C-alpha positions in Angstrom: 0.2 0.2 0.2 1.3 3.4 -1.1 0.9 5.8 1.1 -1.8 5.8 4.4 -4.5 3.1 4.1 -7.6 3.8 3.8 -9.5 3.9 7.6 -12.3 1.4 8.6 -14.9 4.9 9.3 -15.4 6.6 6.4 -14.6 10.7 6.8 -17.6 12.9 8.1 -18.7 15.7 6.3 -16.3 17.9 8.8 -13.5 16.3 7.5 -14.3 16.2 3.6 -15.3 20.1 4.1 -11.7 21.4 6.1 -9.8 18.5 3.8 -10.5 19.9 0.3 -10.0 23.8 1.5 -6.6 22.7 3.0 -5.9 20.2 -0.2 -6.6 23.3 -2.4 -4.1 25.4 -1.1 -1.9 23.5 -0.6 -2.0 22.6 -4.4 -2.3 26.0 -5.2 0.8 26.8 -4.0 2.5 24.6 -6.0 0.8 25.2 -9.4 0.3 29.1 -8.8 2.8 30.5 -11.5 0.7 28.1 -14.1 -2.3 29.7 -13.1 -0.6 33.6 -13.3 0.8 32.5 -16.7 -2.5 31.5 -17.9 -4.5 34.7 -16.6 -1.2 36.6 -19.2 -1.9 35.0 -21.7 -5.7 35.0 -21.7 -5.7 38.3 -21.6 -3.2 39.4 -24.5 -4.5 40.7 -27.2 -7.8 41.8 -25.3 -9.2 45.0 -28.0 -6.5 44.0 -30.6 -7.3 42.8 -33.9 -6.9 39.2 -34.5 -4.1 39.7 -37.0 -1.8 42.3 -34.8 0.2 39.7 -33.8 3.2 42.4 -33.3 1.8 43.5 -30.1 2.0 40.0 -28.4 3.7 39.6 -25.2 3.8 36.5 -24.6 4.6 33.0 -26.3 3.6 30.0 -24.5 3.3 28.9 -21.1 7.3 29.2 -19.8 7.8 31.8 -22.3 5.3 34.0 -20.3 7.0 32.9 -16.7 10.3 33.9 -18.5 9.4 37.1 -19.6 7.3 37.9 -16.1 10.5 36.8 -13.9 13.0 39.1 -16.0 10.3 42.2 -16.5 8.3 42.3 -13.1 10.8 40.2 -11.2 10.2 36.3 -9.7 7.4 37.6 -6.8 4.9 38.6 -9.9 4.4 34.7 -10.4 2.7 34.7 -6.6 0.7 38.4 -7.3 -2.7 37.7 -5.9 -1.6 34.4 -4.0 -3.6 35.4 -1.0 -6.5 36.1 -2.9 -6.4 32.8 -3.8 -5.4 30.8 -0.5 -8.2 32.4 0.9 -10.9 31.6 -2.2 -9.6 27.9 -2.3 -10.4 27.7 1.5 -14.4 28.9 0.7 -14.4 27.8 -2.9 -12.6 24.3 -2.7 -14.5 23.6 0.9 -17.5 24.0 -0.7 -17.7 22.4 -4.2 -15.2 19.3 -3.4 -16.0 19.1 0.3 -19.6 18.5 0.0 -19.6 16.8 -3.0 -20.3 13.5 -1.2 -23.2 14.7 0.5 -24.8 16.5 -2.1 -24.5 13.4 -4.2 -25.9 11.2 -1.2 -29.0 13.3 -1.0 -29.9 13.7 -4.4 -29.3 10.1 -5.1 -30.7 8.8 -1.6 -33.6 6.9 -3.7 -31.2 4.7 -5.8 -28.5 1.8 -4.0 -25.7 3.4 -6.6 -25.1 6.9 -7.7 -25.0 7.8 -11.7 -23.9 9.9 -13.5 -26.6 12.1 -13.7 -27.0 12.0 -9.9 -22.8 13.0 -9.9 -23.0 15.8 -12.6 -26.3 17.5 -11.1 -24.3 17.3 -7.5 -21.2 18.6 -8.7 -23.3 21.7 -10.6 -25.1 22.3 -7.4 -21.6 22.5 -5.2 -20.4 24.9 -7.8 -22.9 27.2 -7.9 -22.8 27.3 -4.1 -19.4 27.6 -4.0 -19.1 30.6 -6.9 -21.9 32.4 -4.8 -20.0 32.5 -2.0 -16.4 33.3 -3.2 -16.5 35.5 -6.1 -15.1 38.6 -4.4 -11.8 36.5 -3.7 -11.8 35.0 -7.2 -12.2 38.7 -9.2 -9.5 39.5 -6.5 -7.2 37.0 -7.5 -7.7 37.7 -11.0 -7.0 41.4 -10.9 -3.9 40.8 -9.0 -2.6 38.4 -11.5 -3.7 40.3 -14.4 -2.0 43.8 -13.4 1.4 44.2 -14.9 4.2 45.7 -12.5 6.6 48.0 -13.9 9.8 49.7 -12.0 8.8 52.5 -9.8 5.1 52.1 -11.2 1.9 52.6 -9.4 0.7 49.8 -7.8 -3.4 49.1 -8.8 -3.9 48.3 -4.7 -2.1 48.3 -2.4 -2.5 44.4 -0.8 -5.6 42.3 -0.5 -7.5 44.0 1.8 -7.5 47.1 -0.4 -8.4 45.5 -3.7 -11.5 44.3 -1.6 -12.2 48.2 -0.4 -11.3 50.1 -3.5 -13.3 47.6 -5.6 -16.6 48.0 -3.9 -15.8 51.9 -3.5 -15.7 52.2 -7.3 -17.7 49.9 -8.7 -19.9 48.9 -5.9 -20.7 45.4 -3.9 -21.6 44.4 -7.8 -17.8 44.9 -8.7 -16.8 42.5 -6.1 -19.5 39.9 -7.2 -18.2 41.1 -11.3 -18.8 38.0 -13.7 -20.8 35.4 -11.2 -22.4 34.6 -13.9 -19.7 33.7 -16.2 -18.0 32.2 -13.7 -21.3 29.7 -12.2 -21.3 28.4 -15.7 -17.5 28.0 -15.8 -16.8 25.9 -12.4 -20.7 24.0 -12.5 -18.7 22.5 -16.1 -15.2 22.5 -14.0 -16.5 21.0 -11.0 -18.2 18.0 -12.6 -15.5 17.5 -15.0 -13.0 17.1 -12.5 -15.3 15.6 -9.7 -17.2 13.2 -11.8 -14.4 12.0 -13.6 -12.2 11.3 -10.7 -15.0 9.7 -9.5 -16.0 7.4 -12.4 -12.2 7.0 -13.3 -11.5 5.9 -9.7 -14.4 3.6 -9.7 -13.7 1.8 -12.1 -10.2 1.2 -11.9 -11.1 -0.3 -8.4 -13.9 -2.5 -9.6 -12.0 -3.9 -12.4 -9.3 -4.3 -9.7 -6.2 -2.5 -12.3 -5.2 -0.2 -8.7 -5.9 -0.6 -5.0 -7.2 2.6 -3.4 -3.8 4.0 -3.3 -1.6 7.0 -4.5 -1.1 5.7 -8.3 -4.6 5.1 -8.1 -5.5 8.7 -7.2 -2.6 10.0 -9.6 -4.5 8.7 -12.3 -8.0 9.5 -12.0 -6.5 13.1 -10.9 -4.7 13.5 -14.3 -7.7 12.2 -15.8 -10.1 14.8 -14.2 -7.7 18.0 -15.1 -7.6 17.5 -18.8 -11.1 17.0 -19.0 -11.6 19.5 -17.1 -9.2 22.1 -19.3 -10.8 21.0 -22.8 -14.5 21.7 -21.7 -13.8 24.3 -19.8 -11.2 26.5 -21.1 -13.4 28.8 -23.4 -15.8 29.9 -20.3 -12.5 30.1 -18.9 -11.3 32.7 -20.7 -14.6 34.8 -21.0 -14.2 34.8 -17.3 -11.2 36.3 -16.8 -11.5 38.9 -19.7 -15.1 40.2 -18.2 -13.5 39.7 -14.4 -10.5 42.1 -15.4 -11.9 44.7 -17.7 -12.9 48.1 -16.2 -16.3 49.2 -16.1 -18.8 49.7 -19.2 -16.0 48.2 -21.5 -18.2 45.1 -22.1 -22.0 45.2 -21.2 -21.8 41.8 -19.5 -20.1 38.4 -20.0 -21.6 37.4 -23.4 -20.8 40.6 -24.9 -17.6 40.0 -23.9 -17.5 36.6 -25.5 -18.8 38.2 -28.8 -16.3 40.4 -28.9 -13.8 38.2 -28.6 -14.5 35.9 -31.6 -15.3 39.0 -33.6 -11.8 40.4 -33.2 -9.7 37.7 -32.4 -11.8 34.6 -33.7 -12.7 31.7 -32.3 -9.2 30.7 -31.3 -9.0 33.4 -28.6 -11.6 30.9 -26.4 -8.6 28.4 -26.0 -6.1 30.7 -25.1 -4.1 29.5 -22.4 -4.8 26.0 -23.1 -1.8 24.6 -22.6 -1.0 26.4 -19.1 -4.5 25.7 -17.9 -3.9 22.4 -19.0 -0.8 22.3 -17.2 -2.0 23.7 -14.0 -4.8 22.0 -13.9 -3.5 18.7 -14.0 -1.3 19.4 -12.0 -3.3 20.8 -9.4 -6.1 17.9 -9.7 -3.2 15.7 -9.3 -1.7 17.5 -6.5 -5.3 18.2 -4.6 -6.6 14.8 -4.9 -3.7 13.1 -3.9 -3.7 15.4 -0.9 -7.3 15.5 -0.4 -7.2 11.5 -0.5 -4.3 11.6 2.0 -5.8 13.9 4.5 -9.0 12.5 5.1 -7.5 9.3 5.9 -5.2 11.3 8.5 -7.7 12.9 9.8 -9.8 10.4 10.8 -7.1 8.6 12.0 -6.5 11.2 14.5 -10.7 11.2 15.3 -10.6 7.4 15.5 -7.4 7.9 18.0 -9.3 10.8 20.2 -12.1 8.8 20.6 -10.3 5.6 21.5 -10.4 5.0 25.5 -7.9 5.4 27.1 
């Protein structure tokens, strides 16, 4: 057995809730530079003609990272990390930590959880998470998209200032900017990640291809990350563009998508695909492997507390 063994008692909802948020933060610490590179590539070319390639500043994942380190310093790769960790503790705890409970609620009439129940559960927890955690996502994207120059004026003086400034200049609606696009995006991502992971892991175990250990979790997580990137990339690009835009640039998320299509062509919807895949794939691997181990570790501690002395 690789890693901690499964506990006899299944994880409690609280263990899943806390474990999911913690595992997501661990994953963010490892993959945040890739996420920042993805954001920069997604907003690149905004407002320019599809034929105007001379203005392109970033080329590829590692080219973007190299350019950012050279022109803005290595710390720029972690712009918005505080908001990112705040987002994961509130966001992942709900969308991932509550997934099993919501799935069981929807499927309580049947003995096994069908694909429809899982999809519905994924959409539900994804929408719930976005509704509550959207301000943290807006602030994270603003920090990641901001290009820092030497002795240049900073967009915000820290995370708290960002929340206050956005609320003051754009109203509370500014903190929930792009919520509909984000709900759409995260419903898709949540279903692709959680349902795919669920199904792949279940198939592997049922077919006895692997035991319930780290290699099994790795394979299932990699498949979940790839599927999530393919289906969610177009919505993710629109979400990033819209949340980073100044007030009045776009009427709504659909208007943002239409302008992107007209000015930049359909390929614009897959801008930053490689960093998105590298990020989502690696993020899913770190997150799900950490999540599985954290659940088992927390249940072992929980069991030791309840054991008679």
